[in-house]
N, C-alpha and C positions, 0 to 999 in steps of 0.2 A: 176404385183400388180393393176395396174390402169385398166388391164380387170377384174380382180377378183370383183372390186366394184361393178359391175354390175349383175354379176352372181345371187347373191342373187333373186334379182328383178325380172330376166328372168325365176328362179326355183320356184317362189311361185306358179305359176299355175299348178305345178306338185306337190305342198304339198299334204300330204295325210289328213291334219287337221289345224285347227287355231293354234295349239302348234306349228307345224312345220311353219306355216307362220310366228309367232312371231318369231321364232329361226332364221329365215332368214333373218326377218328383222334386227334382230342383227346383224346378219353375216355381212349385208351390212355396218352397222355402223363399225364393227370392221374391215374389208377390208378398209374402207375409212380411219380410224384412222392409220392402218399398213401403208397406202400409204403417209398419213401425216409425220408418222416418219421416212419413206425413203426419205423422201424430206428434211426433217431435216438432214440427214446422207449426202444428196448431197449438202445442203448448208455448211456442217462442214467442207467439205474438198476443198471449194474455199477458194482461198488464196486473202486475201485482203493486201491493202498496211501495208507493216511492219510486215507481218505474216511470219509464218512457214509454209511449206506443212503440216508437219505432227508433232504433238506432243503428248506428253502421254494424255494432257487434252482431244484433238481431238478423240485419240483413245478410251479413256474412253466414249466420248459421241456417237461415232459410234456403240461401243459393245453395250449401252443402248438402243440406237434408233432400231437397228438391233433386238436387244433380245426382244424388245417390239412388234416389229412387227410380229415375228416369235410368240408370244404368243397369238398376237389377233386371228392369222388364228387358232392356236390350240384351243382357247377358242370356236371360232365359231363350229369346229367339235364337240369339247364334248357338246355344247348345241343341235347340231343336234342329237348326237348320246342320250343324255339323254330323247331326246322327242321320239325317236324312227324314226324319220323321214327318208320317202324313198329316199330321197335324198342326205342322207350323203354320199353314194359312190360315188356319181357323182362330189361332192363338194371335196371330199378328193382326187380324181382324179385331178382336177382342181388344187387345192393348193399345191400339190406335187412337182412339178417344183420348185415354189414360195419357199418352204421349204427348197428346196436341195440347192437355191443360197443362202440364209440367211445362213444356215448353213455352207456353204464352207466360205461366209463372216466371219463367227465369228471365225471359225478356221482360216482363216488367219491373224484377229486381233490378235488372242491369241498367235500366232507365228511371228508376226511383228518385234519384234527386234532380233529374232534368224534370219530371212530371210535378214533381213538388214545388219547383221552383217558377214553374209556368202558372200553380196557383197561389204564388207567394207564401209556400211553407218551406219550413226547414225542417231536416232531421234534428232529432235532439240529441 
């Protein structure tokens, strides 16, 4: 995700018009926001004194922040498509792996209780 944050600035020189440049500027902000949400996710799984490793509240927080990161990426692509940007394909290629990781993370979170049960573990 950190690599994506600088991508829009790099692509502005390839943009075909002012609207594309503006959309790329929006993408830069959106990617930065997405990285912040993933940082929130990392901090959520850190275990403080007296805390459990994982509980339902943390799972809910993780789900919200990872979903928000994914939404930021999708919003960037939507904006580029809307203005007919010539760089939308390149941006789409670069965010694809990130979207896959985020989607996989959401799938794991959605099934965490079932997975833990199979290993005879439980949420705290």
